[in-house]
N, C-alpha and C positions, 0 to 999 in steps of 0.2 A: 904917705907918713914920712917925711925925713929923717934923717940922724940926729940932730937935734929934738925933734918931739919927743921923737924914740928913746934921749936919753933924760929928758923929764918926765918922762912917764913909769922911768925904771926896765923898758925893755932891751936888754940885750943882746938878743938877735936878731937879726932881719926874719921880717915876716915872708916866707915864701910866697909867690903871686903864682898863678897857676892860668893857664889859656886852656880852653874848651870851646869845641865847634857845636852850634846847636843841637850835633846828634849826637855826641858825647854828652850833652846836658838833658836831653830826652832817655839816653840810657838811663844812667844816676837816677834819674827821678822814677823809670819804672822799676827798675832796681830795688830801690827804697819804697815804692810802694806794695811790692811783691814782699819784701820783709819785712813790712807792716802787717800785711794781709797774712800771711806767716801765722805771724804773730797772735792776731787780734781773732781769725777764725777759729782756733781751737779753744783761747780762752771764750767767746763764745757760747761755741757749742759746746764749753764744759756748762758754763753758767745754767744753759737753757735748759741739759741733761736735767742737771741736778733741780733744777726749779719743776721741771715737767714729773720727775721722779717723785721729791718729795710735797708740793703740793698735789699734783694731780693723780700721784698712783701710778706713774705707766709704768710697766712691764719691760722686760727686754724686747720683745717683740715689736712695741710702738716705738721705743725708746729708736732701734733699728729703723723702722719706718721713716722716722723720722730724720734720722743722720740721710738715709737717701733721697729723701726730697731736699730735706735744706744742699747737699752735695752737687743734687740736679741745676738747682736755682743757681748757685755760685758756676755751675760750668756754664751756663747760660748766659749768665753774667760777663763772663770772661768773652764766650765768646763774643759779645756788643751786641746782643737780642738785647738786653736795656743796660740798666746804669741804677747804681741803687738808690738814687735820688726817684730814679720812676718806680721802683720797687715799697720804697716809703711811702711814696701820693700814692699809690696804689692802694697800699695797707691802709691808708688814711681815709683815702675815696670809700673803700669796700667798707669799710667797719667803724669809722670814726674814731680809729685810734692815731692821735700823731706820735710817732716817736722822734723823742727829742732826748739828747742824754746831757745836752750841755745845762741843760737847766739844774 
């Protein structure tokens, strides 16, 4: 965008342009994904624990076992043994339940 175009749009200061190499872009993506996971995991865990407690009367021992199993699966995923899409496909194949939160 040149100076006259910026004036027409009412932009008074010049927009900063940054140049990043491929490695820097990958690092930024990884950092963003980690930050999203750091927010999403506790939220999903909290929802799950409350649902198991409220609807299925899980007590502290069963909830602790559930947390341990979820952490174990998460660790396997982080180590590259499988991806989330593989997990969802396995759940659907073995239980017939398709997990889709976009609907």
